[in-house]
C-alpha positions as CSV (number, residue, x, y, z in Angstrom):
1,M,-16.2,122.8,80.3
2,T,-15.2,126.3,78.8
3,A,-15.2,126.4,74.9
4,I,-11.9,126.6,73.0
5,I,-13.6,128.4,70.1
6,K,-16.6,130.5,70.4
7,A,-18.3,132.1,67.3
8,E,-21.0,134.9,67.9
9,N,-23.1,136.1,64.9
10,L,-20.0,135.8,62.8
11,G,-20.4,137.4,59.4
12,K,-18.1,138.1,56.4
13,Q,-19.0,140.5,53.4
14,F,-17.3,141.0,50.4
15,R,-18.0,143.8,47.9
16,L,-18.2,142.9,44.2
17,G,-17.1,145.1,41.2
18,R,-14.8,147.4,43.4
19,R,-11.9,148.7,42.1
20,A,-8.8,148.4,44.3
21,D,-7.6,151.8,45.4
22,R,-4.6,153.0,47.6
23,Y,-5.3,153.5,51.3
24,S,-5.8,157.2,52.4
25,T,-6.0,159.0,55.6
26,L,-9.3,160.2,57.0
27,R,-8.1,163.8,56.4
28,E,-7.4,162.8,52.6
29,S,-10.8,161.2,52.2
30,L,-12.8,164.4,54.0
31,S,-10.8,166.8,52.2
32,R,-11.6,165.0,48.6
33,A,-15.4,164.8,49.4
34,V,-15.6,168.5,50.1
35,R,-13.7,169.6,47.1
36,K,-15.0,167.0,44.6
37,P,-18.6,165.7,45.9
38,M,-19.5,164.7,42.2
39,E,-16.4,162.7,41.5
40,V,-17.0,160.7,44.8
41,L,-20.5,160.1,43.8
42,R,-19.4,158.8,40.4
43,E,-16.8,156.4,41.7
44,A,-19.1,155.1,44.1
45,K,-21.7,154.1,41.1
46,R,-18.3,152.7,38.9
47,N,-17.6,150.4,41.8
48,G,-20.7,148.9,41.9
49,P,-23.3,148.1,44.6
50,G,-23.1,144.5,44.9
51,D,-22.5,142.9,48.1
52,F,-21.9,139.3,48.6
53,W,-22.2,137.4,52.2
54,A,-19.7,134.7,52.4
55,L,-20.9,133.9,55.9
56,R,-23.8,135.2,57.8
57,D,-25.2,134.9,61.4
58,V,-22.6,131.8,62.4
59,N,-22.9,130.7,66.1
60,F,-21.2,127.7,67.3
61,E,-18.9,126.5,70.4
62,I,-16.1,124.1,70.1
63,L,-14.6,122.2,73.4
64,P,-11.2,121.4,73.9
65,G,-10.3,118.1,72.3
66,E,-13.0,118.0,70.1
67,V,-12.6,117.0,66.2
68,V,-15.1,118.6,64.1
69,G,-15.7,118.4,60.4
70,I,-16.9,121.4,58.4
71,I,-18.7,120.5,55.0
72,G,-20.9,121.9,52.2
73,R,-20.8,122.5,48.8
74,N,-18.3,124.8,46.8
75,G,-18.6,128.5,47.6
76,A,-20.6,127.4,51.0
77,G,-18.3,129.4,53.0
78,K,-16.1,126.9,54.6
79,S,-12.5,128.3,53.8
80,T,-13.8,131.9,54.6
81,L,-14.5,130.4,58.0
82,L,-11.2,129.0,58.6
83,K,-9.5,132.0,57.4
84,I,-11.3,134.2,60.2
85,L,-10.6,131.5,62.7
86,S,-7.0,131.6,61.7
87,R,-6.9,135.2,62.0
88,I,-6.0,136.0,58.0
89,T,-9.1,138.0,57.7
90,E,-11.5,139.8,59.8
91,P,-15.0,139.4,60.3
92,T,-17.5,142.0,59.0
93,T,-19.9,141.4,61.8
94,G,-19.8,139.4,65.3
95,R,-16.8,138.0,66.9
96,V,-14.6,134.9,67.3
97,E,-13.0,134.1,70.6
98,L,-9.9,131.6,70.4
99,F,-8.5,130.4,73.6
100,G,-5.5,128.8,72.6
101,R,-2.7,129.0,69.4
102,V,-3.7,128.0,66.1
103,G,-1.6,125.9,63.7
104,S,-3.3,126.4,60.4
105,L,-3.0,124.5,56.8
106,L,-5.6,126.3,54.7
107,E,-3.5,126.2,51.3
108,V,-0.1,124.9,49.9
109,G,2.6,127.0,51.5
110,T,0.4,129.3,53.8
111,G,3.0,131.1,56.2
112,F,6.0,130.2,54.4
113,H,8.5,132.7,52.6
114,P,9.4,131.5,49.2
115,E,13.0,132.9,49.6
116,L,13.8,130.9,52.9
117,T,14.9,127.2,53.1
118,G,12.7,124.2,54.5
119,R,14.9,124.7,57.6
120,E,14.4,128.7,58.0
121,N,10.5,128.5,57.3
122,I,10.1,125.8,59.9
123,Y,11.6,128.0,62.5
124,L,9.5,131.2,61.1
125,N,6.1,129.1,60.9
126,G,6.8,128.2,64.8
127,A,7.9,131.9,65.6
128,I,4.5,132.8,64.1
129,L,2.7,130.3,66.2
130,G,4.3,132.0,69.1
131,M,6.7,129.3,70.1
132,R,10.1,129.5,71.4
133,H,13.0,128.6,69.5
134,N,13.9,125.5,71.8
135,E,10.2,124.3,71.4
136,I,10.4,124.2,67.8
137,A,14.2,122.4,67.8
138,R,12.5,119.7,70.1
139,K,10.3,119.0,67.3
140,F,12.4,119.5,64.3
141,D,13.7,115.7,63.7
142,Q,9.9,114.7,63.9
143,I,8.8,117.4,61.4
144,T,11.5,116.6,58.7
145,D,11.2,112.8,59.1
146,F,7.3,113.2,58.6
147,A,7.9,115.6,55.5
148,E,10.6,113.4,54.1
149,I,12.6,116.2,53.0
150,E,15.9,115.7,54.9
151,D,17.9,116.1,51.4
152,F,16.0,119.6,50.7
153,L,16.3,121.4,54.1
154,E,18.7,124.0,52.7
155,T,17.0,124.4,49.8
156,P,14.7,127.6,49.3
157,V,11.1,126.5,49.1
158,K,10.0,128.3,46.0
159,R,11.8,125.4,44.2
160,Y,9.8,122.6,45.9
161,S,7.3,120.8,44.2
162,S,3.6,121.2,45.2
163,G,3.9,117.9,46.9
164,M,7.1,118.7,48.9
165,Y,5.5,122.0,49.9
166,T,2.2,120.2,51.0
167,R,4.2,117.5,53.2
168,L,6.2,120.5,55.0
169,A,3.5,122.8,55.7
170,F,1.5,119.8,57.0
171,A,4.3,118.6,59.4
172,V,5.2,121.8,60.8
173,A,1.2,122.8,61.5
174,A,0.8,119.1,63.0
175,H,3.9,118.8,64.9
176,L,4.2,122.2,66.7
177,E,2.6,122.4,69.8
178,S,-0.5,124.5,68.9
179,E,-3.8,123.9,70.9
180,I,-6.2,124.2,67.8
181,L,-5.3,122.6,64.2
182,V,-7.1,124.1,61.1
183,V,-6.9,122.0,58.1
184,D,-8.6,122.7,54.7
185,E,-8.9,120.7,51.6
186,V,-5.3,121.1,51.0
187,L,-4.8,117.5,51.4
188,A,-6.2,116.6,48.2
189,V,-2.9,118.1,46.8
190,G,-1.0,114.6,47.9
191,D,-0.8,111.5,47.0
192,A,-3.1,108.6,48.5
193,E,-0.1,107.3,50.8
194,F,0.6,111.0,52.1
195,Q,-3.3,111.6,52.6
196,E,-3.5,108.3,54.7
197,K,-0.3,109.4,56.8
198,C,-2.1,112.9,57.3
199,L,-5.4,111.2,58.4
200,G,-3.3,109.0,60.7
201,K,-1.4,112.2,62.3
202,M,-4.5,114.2,62.8
203,K,-6.4,111.2,64.7
204,D,-3.1,111.3,66.8
205,V,-3.4,114.9,67.3
206,S,-6.8,114.7,68.6
207,Q,-6.4,111.8,71.0
208,N,-3.7,114.1,72.5
209,G,-6.3,116.3,73.6
210,R,-5.8,119.1,70.7
211,T,-8.5,120.5,68.8
212,V,-9.2,120.0,65.1
213,L,-11.2,121.7,62.6
214,F,-11.4,119.5,59.4
215,V,-12.6,120.8,56.1
216,S,-12.8,118.1,53.3
217,H,-15.3,116.9,50.6
218,N,-14.0,113.7,51.4
219,M,-17.1,112.3,53.4
220,N,-15.2,108.8,54.1
221,A,-12.4,110.8,55.8
222,I,-14.7,113.2,57.5
223,K,-16.7,110.0,58.9
224,T,-13.4,108.4,60.0
225,L,-11.8,111.2,61.7
226,C,-14.7,113.5,63.0
227,P,-17.3,112.4,65.6
228,K,-19.1,115.8,65.3
229,C,-19.9,118.0,61.9
230,I,-21.0,121.3,60.9
231,L,-22.9,121.9,57.5
232,L,-22.6,125.1,55.9
233,E,-24.9,126.3,53.1
234,K,-24.7,129.8,51.2
235,G,-22.9,131.0,54.4
236,E,-25.0,130.0,57.0
237,I,-25.0,126.7,59.5
238,V,-27.9,124.7,58.1
239,S,-27.1,121.6,60.5
240,R,-24.6,120.5,63.1
241,G,-24.4,117.5,65.3
242,D,-23.0,114.0,65.1
243,T,-21.3,113.4,61.8
244,E,-23.4,110.4,60.7
245,S,-26.6,112.5,60.6
246,V,-25.2,115.8,59.4
247,V,-23.5,113.9,56.6
248,G,-26.8,112.5,55.6
249,D,-28.3,115.8,55.4
250,Y,-25.7,117.1,53.2
251,L,-26.2,114.3,50.6
252,N,-29.7,114.8,51.0
253,T,-29.4,118.4,50.1
254,A,-26.9,118.0,47.5
255,R,-28.7,115.0,45.7
256,S,-30.0,116.3,42.6
257,N,-30.4,114.7,39.2
258,F,-31.7,117.7,37.7
259,K,-30.4,121.0,37.1
260,T,-31.1,124.4,35.2
261,Y,-28.9,126.9,33.9
262,N,-29.5,130.4,32.4
263,R,-26.5,130.1,29.9
264,I,-26.4,128.1,26.6
265,L,-26.9,124.6,28.6
266,K,-30.5,125.3,29.6
267,W,-31.0,122.0,31.7
268,V,-29.2,118.7,32.4
269,K,-30.7,115.8,34.1
270,I,-29.1,112.2,35.0
271,D,-31.1,109.3,36.5
272,Q,-30.7,105.3,37.0
273,V,-33.0,103.2,34.6
274,G,-32.6,99.8,35.6
275,D,-29.0,98.7,34.8
276,E,-28.6,101.9,32.6
277,I,-27.6,105.5,33.6
278,V,-29.3,108.2,31.3
279,L,-27.7,111.7,30.9
280,E,-29.8,114.2,29.0
281,C,-29.5,117.9,28.2
282,E,-30.9,120.8,26.2
283,Y,-29.2,123.5,24.8
284,E,-30.0,127.0,23.2
285,G,-27.4,129.7,22.1
286,E,-27.3,132.8,20.2
287,E,-25.4,131.3,17.4
288,K,-25.5,128.0,15.7
289,I,-23.1,125.5,17.4
290,N,-21.7,123.0,15.3
291,R,-20.9,119.5,16.2
292,P,-22.2,119.8,20.2
293,I,-20.4,117.7,22.6
294,L,-21.6,116.8,25.9
295,G,-18.7,115.3,28.2
296,F,-18.8,113.9,31.6
297,V,-16.8,112.3,34.4
298,I,-18.3,110.1,37.1
299,R,-16.5,110.5,40.4
300,N,-16.8,108.2,43.6
301,S,-17.7,109.9,46.9
302,V,-13.9,110.5,47.7
303,G,-13.6,112.3,44.5
304,T,-11.8,109.5,42.5
305,P,-12.9,109.4,38.5
306,V,-14.2,105.8,37.7
307,Y,-15.9,106.6,34.5
308,G,-16.2,109.4,31.9
309,S,-16.6,109.6,28.0
310,N,-17.7,112.1,25.2
311,P,-18.7,111.7,21.6
312,F,-14.8,111.7,20.5
313,I,-13.8,108.9,22.7
314,D,-17.0,106.7,21.5
315,K,-15.7,107.9,17.8
316,L,-19.4,109.1,17.0
317,D,-20.3,110.1,13.1
318,F,-20.9,114.0,13.0
319,S,-21.3,114.0,9.2
320,E,-25.0,113.9,9.5
321,H,-25.3,116.7,12.4
322,R,-26.7,119.9,11.2
323,A,-25.2,123.3,13.1
324,T,-28.2,124.5,15.2
325,K,-28.9,127.1,17.5
326,S,-30.7,124.7,19.9
327,G,-31.0,121.0,20.4
328,Y,-31.1,118.2,22.7
329,V,-28.3,115.6,23.5
330,K,-28.9,112.3,25.2
331,V,-26.5,109.3,26.4
332,V,-27.3,105.9,27.7
333,I,-24.6,104.2,29.8
334,K,-25.3,100.7,29.2
335,Q,-24.4,98.4,32.2
336,P,-22.0,100.6,33.9
337,K,-21.3,98.1,36.7
338,L,-21.1,100.6,39.3
339,L,-21.2,99.5,43.0
340,D,-24.3,100.9,45.1
341,G,-23.3,104.1,46.7
342,E,-23.1,108.3,45.9
343,Y,-21.4,109.4,42.7
344,W,-20.9,113.0,41.4
345,I,-21.0,113.9,38.0
346,S,-18.6,116.9,36.5
347,L,-19.9,118.0,33.0
348,W,-18.4,120.0,30.0
349,F,-20.5,121.2,27.2
350,G,-19.2,122.5,24.1
351,N,-17.8,122.0,20.3
352,S,-14.4,120.8,19.1
353,N,-13.0,124.3,19.4
354,I,-14.3,125.6,22.7
355,N,-16.1,124.7,25.9
356,F,-19.4,127.0,26.3
357,F,-19.8,125.5,30.0
358,E,-18.0,123.4,32.5
359,E,-18.7,122.5,36.2
360,Q,-17.4,120.3,38.5
361,D,-19.6,118.1,40.5
362,A,-22.6,119.6,38.9
363,L,-24.9,116.6,39.7
364,S,-25.1,113.7,42.3
365,L,-26.5,110.4,41.6
366,N,-27.5,107.8,44.2
367,I,-26.8,104.2,42.6
368,S,-28.8,101.6,44.2
369,G,-29.8,98.0,42.9
370,M,-26.7,97.3,40.7
371,T,-24.7,95.3,43.1
372,N,-27.8,92.9,43.5
373,Q,-26.9,92.0,39.7
374,L,-24.3,89.4,41.1
375,Q,-23.9,87.6,44.9
376,Y,-21.1,88.2,46.9
377,S,-20.2,86.3,49.9
378,A,-17.5,88.9,50.6
379,S,-16.9,92.8,50.4
380,V,-16.0,94.1,46.7
381,V,-13.0,96.4,46.7
382,G,-13.5,99.5,44.6
383,N,-16.3,100.9,43.0
384,V,-16.9,98.8,39.5
385,L,-18.4,95.2,39.6
386,P,-15.8,93.0,38.5
387,E,-15.7,90.8,35.3
388,C,-13.2,88.1,35.7
389,E,-12.1,85.0,33.4
390,W,-10.1,82.8,36.0
391,S,-8.1,79.8,34.8
392,F,-6.4,77.2,37.1
393,E,-3.6,74.7,36.4
């Protein structure tokens, strides 16, 4: 079977620290280089030499009707890849061949004109995809029913909430008859009910023979929807194949309970010790830090916060703490009662006035053994071991 998407030696380079200049003609550029060569050299130095490769030497083929997940940590190159596939940006090296129309949902409002109404934007988006007016009209009622915005069709979309924007954008991308559907993490904007609705629609789309590329940090959604997966790391493909094994590779490479930094927060570590979770860090700054605070939020594998704290929440007394340039912070979470599974920890470090450091999903932690504290004859819903007091009359 011939591939519907084919990428060969695909690369995308961005130049860091370069000032945005107006476009000039070849004649103007040559003339300026002859008349003022030293100015051109000085400007090159000002612009900076830094080059950043968001993608490098990416090669893959996707067959018609395949549903492929694209996963990786933030900055791995996932969104850049989808923008190239959607013809929003051109690759620096290599090429990509697409044998079909592409419907894409990369960020809220992509392809919409804020001054046009919801109705007008449905037709505009369809026209951009190369569809005829009667094709769009045939799908119009299905789109509005799915988006649940019938009362706002004649309202300019600039007045829509982010949720309304997302519902309409996804409805248009999923219902118009493009052969390839590309969806980024934008579904995280919607509520849980809407996300389930979108996942169900993408499953229906794939069963009808359309090709789907789905980027998400929600590993459960990836496993549910995508039989195949591609793992990106630092702009390169490091694993591909069946979703279960690729997700396993991702979690193994991402799993780390220790991380070093070159800023004020020198290192941070988290670990499970028996039925406790221990979070430690060391800091060192150029100036004294008064009342150092380490805050954290623990999220489950689908990104839902399940626990979090900081010294203010726990009402600690700072009266005996001296301001110092360096120090060590340790917090022990007693019997957190988390179910076994993969968790991500977001951190922030600072004082009562300012955050010196903040990073989402800075560390991951694999909880094991805590579920065995209690014996269950049925599956437990959620992520926290329940403590209930029952009475019956």
